[in-house]
PQR file of N, CA, C, O and H, with PARSE charges and radii, in Angstrom:
ATOM      1  N   MET A   1      75.857  95.866  99.192 -0.4000 1.5000
ATOM      2  CA  MET A   1      76.047  95.432  97.823 -0.0000 2.0000
ATOM      3  C   MET A   1      76.892  96.438  97.036  0.5500 1.7000
ATOM      4  O   MET A   1      77.664  96.045  96.162 -0.5500 1.4000
ATOM      5  N   LYS A   2      76.751  97.725  97.341 -0.4000 1.5000
ATOM      6  CA  LYS A   2      77.516  98.726  96.601 -0.0000 2.0000
ATOM      7  C   LYS A   2      78.995  98.684  96.956  0.5500 1.7000
ATOM      8  O   LYS A   2      79.846  98.946  96.106 -0.5500 1.4000
ATOM      9  H   LYS A   2      76.124  98.044  98.051  0.4000 1.0000
ATOM     10  N   LYS A   3      79.309  98.353  98.217 -0.4000 1.5000
ATOM     11  CA  LYS A   3      80.711  98.257  98.609 -0.0000 2.0000
ATOM     12  C   LYS A   3      81.398  97.135  97.840  0.5500 1.7000
ATOM     13  O   LYS A   3      82.550  97.266  97.425 -0.5500 1.4000
ATOM     14  H   LYS A   3      78.617  98.139  98.907  0.4000 1.0000
ATOM     15  N   ARG A   4      80.687  96.042  97.658 -0.4000 1.5000
ATOM     16  CA  ARG A   4      81.253  94.885  96.959 -0.0000 2.0000
ATOM     17  C   ARG A   4      81.574  95.234  95.511  0.5500 1.7000
ATOM     18  O   ARG A   4      82.663  94.935  95.023 -0.5500 1.4000
ATOM     19  H   ARG A   4      79.752  95.935  97.995  0.4000 1.0000
ATOM     20  N   THR A   5      80.633  95.863  94.831 -0.4000 1.5000
ATOM     21  CA  THR A   5      80.881  96.199  93.429 -0.0000 2.0000
ATOM     22  C   THR A   5      81.969  97.259  93.304  0.5500 1.7000
ATOM     23  O   THR A   5      82.755  97.236  92.357 -0.5500 1.4000
ATOM     24  H   THR A   5      79.748  96.106  95.227  0.4000 1.0000
ATOM     25  N   LEU A   6      82.017  98.184  94.252 -0.4000 1.5000
ATOM     26  CA  LEU A   6      83.065  99.207  94.217 -0.0000 2.0000
ATOM     27  C   LEU A   6      84.439  98.569  94.401  0.5500 1.7000
ATOM     28  O   LEU A   6      85.379  98.893  93.676 -0.5500 1.4000
ATOM     29  H   LEU A   6      81.378  98.203  95.022  0.4000 1.0000
ATOM     30  N   MET A   7      84.555  97.671  95.361 -0.4000 1.5000
ATOM     31  CA  MET A   7      85.841  96.994  95.582 -0.0000 2.0000
ATOM     32  C   MET A   7      86.238  96.158  94.372  0.5500 1.7000
ATOM     33  O   MET A   7      87.410  96.132  93.995 -0.5500 1.4000
ATOM     34  H   MET A   7      83.792  97.407  95.950  0.4000 1.0000
ATOM     35  N   GLN A   8      85.277  95.477  93.762 -0.4000 1.5000
ATOM     36  CA  GLN A   8      85.579  94.667  92.586 -0.0000 2.0000
ATOM     37  C   GLN A   8      86.042  95.540  91.424  0.5500 1.7000
ATOM     38  O   GLN A   8      86.981  95.177  90.715 -0.5500 1.4000
ATOM     39  H   GLN A   8      84.325  95.499  94.068  0.4000 1.0000
ATOM     40  N   ARG A   9      85.407  96.663  91.226 -0.4000 1.5000
ATOM     41  CA  ARG A   9      85.821  97.560  90.143 -0.0000 2.0000
ATOM     42  C   ARG A   9      87.224  98.084  90.373  0.5500 1.7000
ATOM     43  O   ARG A   9      88.028  98.153  89.444 -0.5500 1.4000
ATOM     44  H   ARG A   9      84.644  96.957  91.801  0.4000 1.0000
ATOM     45  N   ILE A  10      87.521  98.456  91.617 -0.4000 1.5000
ATOM     46  CA  ILE A  10      88.854  98.966  91.935 -0.0000 2.0000
ATOM     47  C   ILE A  10      89.908  97.896  91.674  0.5500 1.7000
ATOM     48  O   ILE A  10      90.962  98.185  91.108 -0.5500 1.4000
ATOM     49  H   ILE A  10      86.868  98.401  92.372  0.4000 1.0000
ATOM     50  N   ILE A  11      89.625  96.660  92.087 -0.4000 1.5000
ATOM     51  CA  ILE A  11      90.581  95.575  91.883 -0.0000 2.0000
ATOM     52  C   ILE A  11      90.750  95.280  90.397  0.5500 1.7000
ATOM     53  O   ILE A  11      91.871  95.049  89.942 -0.5500 1.4000
ATOM     54  H   ILE A  11      88.769  96.426  92.548  0.4000 1.0000
ATOM     55  N   PHE A  12      89.658  95.283  89.631 -0.4000 1.5000
ATOM     56  CA  PHE A  12      89.761  95.056  88.188 -0.0000 2.0000
ATOM     57  C   PHE A  12      90.576  96.157  87.507  0.5500 1.7000
ATOM     58  O   PHE A  12      91.391  95.872  86.630 -0.5500 1.4000
ATOM     59  H   PHE A  12      88.748  95.470  90.000  0.4000 1.0000
ATOM     60  N   ILE A  13      90.360  97.402  87.904 -0.4000 1.5000
ATOM     61  CA  ILE A  13      91.100  98.519  87.306 -0.0000 2.0000
ATOM     62  C   ILE A  13      92.587  98.408  87.638  0.5500 1.7000
ATOM     63  O   ILE A  13      93.435  98.597  86.766 -0.5500 1.4000
ATOM     64  H   ILE A  13      89.698  97.634  88.616  0.4000 1.0000
ATOM     65  N   LEU A  14      92.907  98.100  88.908 -0.4000 1.5000
ATOM     66  CA  LEU A  14      94.304  97.927  89.288 -0.0000 2.0000
ATOM     67  C   LEU A  14      94.954  96.780  88.523  0.5500 1.7000
ATOM     68  O   LEU A  14      96.103  96.879  88.092 -0.5500 1.4000
ATOM     69  H   LEU A  14      92.219  97.946  89.617  0.4000 1.0000
ATOM     70  N   MET A  15      94.209  95.696  88.361 -0.4000 1.5000
ATOM     71  CA  MET A  15      94.742  94.550  87.632 -0.0000 2.0000
ATOM     72  C   MET A  15      95.015  94.918  86.170  0.5500 1.7000
ATOM     73  O   MET A  15      96.052  94.547  85.621 -0.5500 1.4000
ATOM     74  H   MET A  15      93.276  95.615  88.711  0.4000 1.0000
ATOM     75  N   ALA A  16      94.105  95.632  85.555 -0.4000 1.5000
ATOM     76  CA  ALA A  16      94.291  96.024  84.158 -0.0000 2.0000
ATOM     77  C   ALA A  16      95.498  96.963  84.010  0.5500 1.7000
ATOM     78  O   ALA A  16      96.276  96.833  83.066 -0.5500 1.4000
ATOM     79  H   ALA A  16      93.263  95.933  86.001  0.4000 1.0000
ATOM     80  N   LEU A  17      95.645  97.900  84.943 -0.4000 1.5000
ATOM     81  CA  LEU A  17      96.783  98.813  84.883 -0.0000 2.0000
ATOM     82  C   LEU A  17      98.109  98.085  85.074  0.5500 1.7000
ATOM     83  O   LEU A  17      99.083  98.382  84.383 -0.5500 1.4000
ATOM     84  H   LEU A  17      95.013  98.006  85.710  0.4000 1.0000
ATOM     85  N   ILE A  18      98.155  97.145  85.995 -0.4000 1.5000
ATOM     86  CA  ILE A  18      99.394  96.411  86.247 -0.0000 2.0000
ATOM     87  C   ILE A  18      99.764  95.540  85.054  0.5500 1.7000
ATOM     88  O   ILE A  18     100.928  95.485  84.658 -0.5500 1.4000
ATOM     89  H   ILE A  18      97.363  96.903  86.557  0.4000 1.0000
ATOM     90  N   VAL A  19      98.776  94.859  84.482 -0.4000 1.5000
ATOM     91  CA  VAL A  19      99.062  94.005  83.320 -0.0000 2.0000
ATOM     92  C   VAL A  19      99.503  94.851  82.129  0.5500 1.7000
ATOM     93  O   VAL A  19     100.426  94.474  81.407 -0.5500 1.4000
ATOM     94  H   VAL A  19      97.830  94.903  84.804  0.4000 1.0000
ATOM     95  N   ALA A  20      98.850  95.985  81.922 -0.4000 1.5000
ATOM     96  CA  ALA A  20      99.235  96.862  80.810 -0.0000 2.0000
ATOM     97  C   ALA A  20     100.643  97.415  81.017  0.5500 1.7000
ATOM     98  O   ALA A  20     101.444  97.437  80.082 -0.5500 1.4000
ATOM     99  H   ALA A  20      98.099  96.291  82.508  0.4000 1.0000
ATOM    100  N   ALA A  21     100.946  97.856  82.222 -0.4000 1.5000
ATOM    101  CA  ALA A  21     102.276  98.407  82.496 -0.0000 2.0000
ATOM    102  C   ALA A  21     103.361  97.336  82.366  0.5500 1.7000
ATOM    103  O   ALA A  21     104.445  97.608  81.849 -0.5500 1.4000
ATOM    104  H   ALA A  21     100.295  97.838  82.981  0.4000 1.0000
ATOM    105  N   ALA A  22     103.073  96.133  82.830 -0.4000 1.5000
ATOM    106  CA  ALA A  22     104.070  95.060  82.730 -0.0000 2.0000
ATOM    107  C   ALA A  22     104.320  94.680  81.278  0.5500 1.7000
ATOM    108  O   ALA A  22     105.464  94.453  80.884 -0.5500 1.4000
ATOM    109  H   ALA A  22     102.193  95.912  83.250  0.4000 1.0000
ATOM    110  N   SER A  23     103.265  94.609  80.483 -0.4000 1.5000
ATOM    111  CA  SER A  23     103.460  94.233  79.081 -0.0000 2.0000
ATOM    112  C   SER A  23     104.160  95.343  78.295  0.5500 1.7000
ATOM    113  O   SER A  23     105.010  95.058  77.452 -0.5500 1.4000
ATOM    114  H   SER A  23     102.335  94.794  80.803  0.4000 1.0000
ATOM    115  N   ILE A  24     103.818  96.584  78.556 -0.4000 1.5000
ATOM    116  CA  ILE A  24     104.489  97.693  77.872 -0.0000 2.0000
ATOM    117  C   ILE A  24     105.964  97.744  78.254  0.5500 1.7000
ATOM    118  O   ILE A  24     106.829  97.913  77.393 -0.5500 1.4000
ATOM    119  H   ILE A  24     103.127  96.816  79.241  0.4000 1.0000
ATOM    120  N   SER A  25     106.247  97.598  79.540 -0.4000 1.5000
ATOM    121  CA  SER A  25     107.648  97.646  79.959 -0.0000 2.0000
ATOM    122  C   SER A  25     108.427  96.444  79.429  0.5500 1.7000
ATOM    123  O   SER A  25     109.626  96.550  79.174 -0.5500 1.4000
ATOM    124  H   SER A  25     105.545  97.461  80.238  0.4000 1.0000
ATOM    125  N   TYR A  26     107.761  95.310  79.261 -0.4000 1.5000
ATOM    126  CA  TYR A  26     108.444  94.147  78.683 -0.0000 2.0000
ATOM    127  C   TYR A  26     108.901  94.449  77.265  0.5500 1.7000
ATOM    128  O   TYR A  26     110.040  94.152  76.904 -0.5500 1.4000
ATOM    129  H   TYR A  26     106.787  95.224  79.468  0.4000 1.0000
ATOM    130  N   PHE A  27     108.030  95.031  76.464 -0.4000 1.5000
ATOM    131  CA  PHE A  27     108.397  95.298  75.068 -0.0000 2.0000
ATOM    132  C   PHE A  27     109.375  96.459  74.938  0.5500 1.7000
ATOM    133  O   PHE A  27     110.122  96.527  73.962 -0.5500 1.4000
ATOM    134  H   PHE A  27     107.105  95.272  76.758  0.4000 1.0000
ATOM    135  N   ILE A  28     109.382  97.368  75.898 -0.4000 1.5000
ATOM    136  CA  ILE A  28     110.345  98.469  75.848 -0.0000 2.0000
ATOM    137  C   ILE A  28     111.736  97.995  76.283  0.5500 1.7000
ATOM    138  O   ILE A  28     112.737  98.378  75.676 -0.5500 1.4000
ATOM    139  H   ILE A  28     108.776  97.313  76.691  0.4000 1.0000
ATOM    140  N   LEU A  29     111.803  97.174  77.316 -0.4000 1.5000
ATOM    141  CA  LEU A  29     113.095  96.737  77.851 -0.0000 2.0000
ATOM    142  C   LEU A  29     113.700  95.539  77.135  0.5500 1.7000
ATOM    143  O   LEU A  29     114.890  95.265  77.289 -0.5500 1.4000
ATOM    144  H   LEU A  29     110.990  96.863  77.808  0.4000 1.0000
ATOM    145  N   GLU A  30     112.904  94.827  76.360 -0.4000 1.5000
ATOM    146  CA  GLU A  30     113.383  93.570  75.779 -0.0000 2.0000
ATOM    147  C   GLU A  30     114.629  93.714  74.904  0.5500 1.7000
ATOM    148  O   GLU A  30     115.549  92.910  75.059 -0.5500 1.4000
ATOM    149  H   GLU A  30     111.937  95.050  76.235  0.4000 1.0000
ATOM    150  N   PRO A  31     114.714  94.676  74.005 -0.5600 1.5000
ATOM    151  CA  PRO A  31     115.916  94.719  73.150  0.2800 2.0000
ATOM    152  C   PRO A  31     117.207  94.988  73.924  0.5500 1.7000
ATOM    153  O   PRO A  31     118.263  94.459  73.579 -0.5500 1.4000
ATOM    154  N   ARG A  32     117.120  95.810  74.970 -0.4000 1.5000
ATOM    155  CA  ARG A  32     118.329  96.183  75.686 -0.0000 2.0000
ATOM    156  C   ARG A  32     118.720  95.178  76.758  0.5500 1.7000
ATOM    157  O   ARG A  32     119.862  94.723  76.821 -0.5500 1.4000
ATOM    158  H   ARG A  32     116.262  96.240  75.251  0.4000 1.0000
ATOM    159  N   LYS A  33     117.742  94.839  77.606 -0.4000 1.5000
ATOM    160  CA  LYS A  33     118.003  93.937  78.735 -0.0000 2.0000
ATOM    161  C   LYS A  33     116.914  92.874  78.803  0.5500 1.7000
ATOM    162  O   LYS A  33     115.899  93.080  79.469 -0.5500 1.4000
ATOM    163  H   LYS A  33     116.814  95.208  77.556  0.4000 1.0000
ATOM    164  N   PRO A  34     117.100  91.758  78.138 -0.5600 1.5000
ATOM    165  CA  PRO A  34     116.017  90.757  78.088  0.2800 2.0000
ATOM    166  C   PRO A  34     115.691  90.139  79.447  0.5500 1.7000
ATOM    167  O   PRO A  34     114.530  89.826  79.708 -0.5500 1.4000
ATOM    168  N   TRP A  35     116.685  89.954  80.318 -0.4000 1.5000
ATOM    169  CA  TRP A  35     116.397  89.350  81.622 -0.0000 2.0000
ATOM    170  C   TRP A  35     115.630  90.299  82.517  0.5500 1.7000
ATOM    171  O   TRP A  35     114.753  89.873  83.269 -0.5500 1.4000
ATOM    172  H   TRP A  35     117.629  90.207  80.105  0.4000 1.0000
ATOM    173  N   LEU A  36     115.947  91.574  82.446 -0.4000 1.5000
ATOM    174  CA  LEU A  36     115.203  92.562  83.231 -0.0000 2.0000
ATOM    175  C   LEU A  36     113.768  92.670  82.739  0.5500 1.7000
ATOM    176  O   LEU A  36     112.843  92.824  83.536 -0.5500 1.4000
ATOM    177  H   LEU A  36     116.659  91.920  81.835  0.4000 1.0000
ATOM    178  N   ALA A  37     113.586  92.590  81.433 -0.4000 1.5000
ATOM    179  CA  ALA A  37     112.233  92.635  80.875 -0.0000 2.0000
ATOM    180  C   ALA A  37     111.422  91.432  81.333  0.5500 1.7000
ATOM    181  O   ALA A  37     110.249  91.570  81.682 -0.5500 1.4000
ATOM    182  H   ALA A  37     114.338  92.466  80.786  0.4000 1.0000
ATOM    183  N   PHE A  38     112.031  90.262  81.335 -0.4000 1.5000
ATOM    184  CA  PHE A  38     111.343  89.062  81.807 -0.0000 2.0000
ATOM    185  C   PHE A  38     111.001  89.168  83.293  0.5500 1.7000
ATOM    186  O   PHE A  38     109.918  88.760  83.711 -0.5500 1.4000
ATOM    187  H   PHE A  38     112.983  90.150  81.052  0.4000 1.0000
ATOM    188  N   TYR A  39     111.921  89.714  84.090 -0.4000 1.5000
ATOM    189  CA  TYR A  39     111.708  89.890  85.521 -0.0000 2.0000
ATOM    190  C   TYR A  39     110.542  90.842  85.790  0.5500 1.7000
ATOM    191  O   TYR A  39     109.689  90.554  86.630 -0.5500 1.4000
ATOM    192  H   TYR A  39     112.801  90.045  83.750  0.4000 1.0000
ATOM    193  N   VAL A  40     110.501  91.951  85.095 -0.4000 1.5000
ATOM    194  CA  VAL A  40     109.421  92.924  85.279 -0.0000 2.0000
ATOM    195  C   VAL A  40     108.083  92.327  84.864  0.5500 1.7000
ATOM    196  O   VAL A  40     107.072  92.554  85.529 -0.5500 1.4000
ATOM    197  H   VAL A  40     111.194  92.184  84.413  0.4000 1.0000
ATOM    198  N   ALA A  41     108.064  91.574  83.781 -0.4000 1.5000
ATOM    199  CA  ALA A  41     106.820  90.937  83.338 -0.0000 2.0000
ATOM    200  C   ALA A  41     106.355  89.894  84.352  0.5500 1.7000
ATOM    201  O   ALA A  41     105.158  89.779  84.615 -0.5500 1.4000
ATOM    202  H   ALA A  41     108.885  91.390  83.240  0.4000 1.0000
ATOM    203  N   CYS A  42     107.276  89.148  84.913 -0.4000 1.5000
ATOM    204  CA  CYS A  42     106.897  88.150  85.927 -0.0000 2.0000
ATOM    205  C   CYS A  42     106.385  88.822  87.195  0.5500 1.7000
ATOM    206  O   CYS A  42     105.438  88.335  87.813 -0.5500 1.4000
ATOM    207  H   CYS A  42     108.248  89.242  84.699  0.4000 1.0000
ATOM    208  N   CYS A  43     106.992  89.923  87.585 -0.4000 1.5000
ATOM    209  CA  CYS A  43     106.507  90.654  88.763 -0.0000 2.0000
ATOM    210  C   CYS A  43     105.095  91.174  88.533  0.5500 1.7000
ATOM    211  O   CYS A  43     104.264  91.132  89.440 -0.5500 1.4000
ATOM    212  H   CYS A  43     107.761  90.319  87.084  0.4000 1.0000
ATOM    213  N   GLY A  44     104.817  91.661  87.339 -0.4000 1.5000
ATOM    214  CA  GLY A  44     103.461  92.105  87.022 -0.0000 2.0000
ATOM    215  C   GLY A  44     102.472  90.954  87.044  0.5500 1.7000
ATOM    216  O   GLY A  44     101.334  91.121  87.481 -0.5500 1.4000
ATOM    217  H   GLY A  44     105.492  91.695  86.602  0.4000 1.0000
ATOM    218  N   GLY A  45     102.893  89.794  86.580 -0.4000 1.5000
ATOM    219  CA  GLY A  45     102.027  88.622  86.617 -0.0000 2.0000
ATOM    220  C   GLY A  45     101.724  88.171  88.039  0.5500 1.7000
ATOM    221  O   GLY A  45     100.599  87.776  88.342 -0.5500 1.4000
ATOM    222  H   GLY A  45     103.818  89.659  86.225  0.4000 1.0000
ATOM    223  N   VAL A  46     102.724  88.230  88.907 -0.4000 1.5000
ATOM    224  CA  VAL A  46     102.514  87.852  90.307 -0.0000 2.0000
ATOM    225  C   VAL A  46     101.559  88.834  90.981  0.5500 1.7000
ATOM    226  O   VAL A  46     100.683  88.421  91.742 -0.5500 1.4000
ATOM    227  H   VAL A  46     103.638  88.551  88.660  0.4000 1.0000
ATOM    228  N   LEU A  47     101.717  90.109  90.714 -0.4000 1.5000
ATOM    229  CA  LEU A  47     100.796  91.097  91.287 -0.0000 2.0000
ATOM    230  C   LEU A  47      99.374  90.886  90.790  0.5500 1.7000
ATOM    231  O   LEU A  47      98.427  91.009  91.567 -0.5500 1.4000
ATOM    232  H   LEU A  47     102.428  90.444  90.097  0.4000 1.0000
ATOM    233  N   ALA A  48      99.210  90.575  89.526 -0.4000 1.5000
ATOM    234  CA  ALA A  48      97.880  90.307  88.983 -0.0000 2.0000
ATOM    235  C   ALA A  48      97.276  89.056  89.621  0.5500 1.7000
ATOM    236  O   ALA A  48      96.080  89.021  89.910 -0.5500 1.4000
ATOM    237  H   ALA A  48      99.980  90.475  88.896  0.4000 1.0000
ATOM    238  N   ALA A  49      98.097  88.034  89.839 -0.4000 1.5000
ATOM    239  CA  ALA A  49      97.601  86.821  90.492 -0.0000 2.0000
ATOM    240  C   ALA A  49      97.170  87.111  91.929  0.5500 1.7000
ATOM    241  O   ALA A  49      96.162  86.578  92.394 -0.5500 1.4000
ATOM    242  H   ALA A  49      99.069  88.062  89.604  0.4000 1.0000
ATOM    243  N   ASN A  50      97.921  87.946  92.627 -0.4000 1.5000
ATOM    244  CA  ASN A  50      97.532  88.325  93.989 -0.0000 2.0000
ATOM    245  C   ASN A  50      96.226  89.102  93.995  0.5500 1.7000
ATOM    246  O   ASN A  50      95.413  88.939  94.905 -0.5500 1.4000
ATOM    247  H   ASN A  50      98.740  88.379  92.250  0.4000 1.0000
ATOM    248  N   LEU A  51      96.017  89.936  93.001 -0.4000 1.5000
ATOM    249  CA  LEU A  51      94.756  90.667  92.937 -0.0000 2.0000
ATOM    250  C   LEU A  51      93.582  89.746  92.610  0.5500 1.7000
ATOM    251  O   LEU A  51      92.462  89.991  93.058 -0.5500 1.4000
ATOM    252  H   LEU A  51      96.677  90.068  92.261  0.4000 1.0000
ATOM    253  N   ILE A  52      93.825  88.702  91.840 -0.4000 1.5000
ATOM    254  CA  ILE A  52      92.766  87.721  91.580 -0.0000 2.0000
ATOM    255  C   ILE A  52      92.387  87.011  92.878  0.5500 1.7000
ATOM    256  O   ILE A  52      91.206  86.789  93.146 -0.5500 1.4000
ATOM    257  H   ILE A  52      94.734  88.503  91.476  0.4000 1.0000
ATOM    258  N   ILE A  53      93.378  86.660  93.673 -0.4000 1.5000
ATOM    259  CA  ILE A  53      93.098  86.032  94.968 -0.0000 2.0000
ATOM    260  C   ILE A  53      92.346  87.000  95.873  0.5500 1.7000
ATOM    261  O   ILE A  53      91.410  86.600  96.565 -0.5500 1.4000
ATOM    262  H   ILE A  53      94.337  86.841  93.456  0.4000 1.0000
ATOM    263  N   ALA A  54      92.744  88.266  95.875 -0.4000 1.5000
ATOM    264  CA  ALA A  54      92.032  89.269  96.673 -0.0000 2.0000
ATOM    265  C   ALA A  54      90.594  89.421  96.197  0.5500 1.7000
ATOM    266  O   ALA A  54      89.688  89.612  97.008 -0.5500 1.4000
ATOM    267  H   ALA A  54      93.505  88.592  95.313  0.4000 1.0000
ATOM    268  N   LEU A  55      90.382  89.340  94.904 -0.4000 1.5000
ATOM    269  CA  LEU A  55      89.031  89.443  94.354 -0.0000 2.0000
ATOM    270  C   LEU A  55      88.164  88.278  94.820  0.5500 1.7000
ATOM    271  O   LEU A  55      86.981  88.458  95.110 -0.5500 1.4000
ATOM    272  H   LEU A  55      91.118  89.185  94.245  0.4000 1.0000
ATOM    273  N   ILE A  56      88.742  87.100  94.891 -0.4000 1.5000
ATOM    274  CA  ILE A  56      87.994  85.934  95.380 -0.0000 2.0000
ATOM    275  C   ILE A  56      87.592  86.144  96.837  0.5500 1.7000
ATOM    276  O   ILE A  56      86.464  85.836  97.221 -0.5500 1.4000
ATOM    277  H   ILE A  56      89.703  86.953  94.656  0.4000 1.0000
ATOM    278  N   PHE A  57      88.507  86.665  97.648 -0.4000 1.5000
ATOM    279  CA  PHE A  57      88.185  86.900  99.054 -0.0000 2.0000
ATOM    280  C   PHE A  57      87.159  88.016  99.217  0.5500 1.7000
ATOM    281  O   PHE A  57      86.320  87.951 100.116 -0.5500 1.4000
ATOM    282  H   PHE A  57      89.424  86.915  97.337  0.4000 1.0000
ATOM    283  N   VAL A  58      87.210  89.023  98.378 -0.4000 1.5000
ATOM    284  CA  VAL A  58      86.213  90.098  98.442 -0.0000 2.0000
ATOM    285  C   VAL A  58      84.833  89.544  98.122  0.5500 1.7000
ATOM    286  O   VAL A  58      83.854  89.891  98.782 -0.5500 1.4000
ATOM    287  H   VAL A  58      87.891  89.076  97.648  0.4000 1.0000
ATOM    288  N   ARG A  59      84.752  88.690  97.118 -0.4000 1.5000
ATOM    289  CA  ARG A  59      83.464  88.100  96.763 -0.0000 2.0000
ATOM    290  C   ARG A  59      82.909  87.226  97.873  0.5500 1.7000
ATOM    291  O   ARG A  59      81.701  87.216  98.109 -0.5500 1.4000
ATOM    292  H   ARG A  59      85.548  88.409  96.582  0.4000 1.0000
ATOM    293  N   LYS A  60      83.787  86.483  98.565 -0.4000 1.5000
ATOM    294  CA  LYS A  60      83.335  85.621  99.654 -0.0000 2.0000
ATOM    295  C   LYS A  60      82.883  86.416 100.872  0.5500 1.7000
ATOM    296  O   LYS A  60      81.856  86.105 101.476 -0.5500 1.4000
ATOM    297  H   LYS A  60      84.768  86.491  98.374  0.4000 1.0000
ATOM    298  N   ASN A  61      83.641  87.432 101.228 -0.4000 1.5000
ATOM    299  CA  ASN A  61      83.373  88.149 102.472 -0.0000 2.0000
ATOM    300  C   ASN A  61      82.221  89.135 102.381  0.5500 1.7000
ATOM    301  O   ASN A  61      81.642  89.483 103.410 -0.5500 1.4000
ATOM    302  H   ASN A  61      84.475  87.685 100.738  0.4000 1.0000
ATOM    303  N   PHE A  62      81.873  89.589 101.208 -0.4000 1.5000
ATOM    304  CA  PHE A  62      80.793  90.554 101.079 -0.0000 2.0000
ATOM    305  C   PHE A  62      79.456  89.918 100.740  0.5500 1.7000
ATOM    306  O   PHE A  62      78.521  90.624 100.365 -0.5500 1.4000
ATOM    307  H   PHE A  62      82.343  89.306 100.372  0.4000 1.0000
ATOM    308  N   LYS A  63      79.343  88.603 100.863 -0.4000 1.5000
ATOM    309  CA  LYS A  63      78.057  87.947 100.579 -0.0000 2.0000
ATOM    310  C   LYS A  63      77.121  88.065 101.737  0.5500 1.7000
ATOM    311  O   LYS A  63      75.995  87.572 101.674 -0.5500 1.4000
ATOM    312  H   LYS A  63      80.103  88.029 101.167  0.4000 1.0000
TER
END
């Protein structure tokens, strides 16, 4: 049970860091290069979605 909660916490922390970094970089890059800012934000969203899928598999496999 402790391994499951540890893995979930790690995935949640990584997800929060990726979303925060993507949103910050979007607002920093937007005035200069709007397409690059959109690309970086989309990449952060895809990584967050992959971590959500990983979280679902962690919950299933550690039951």
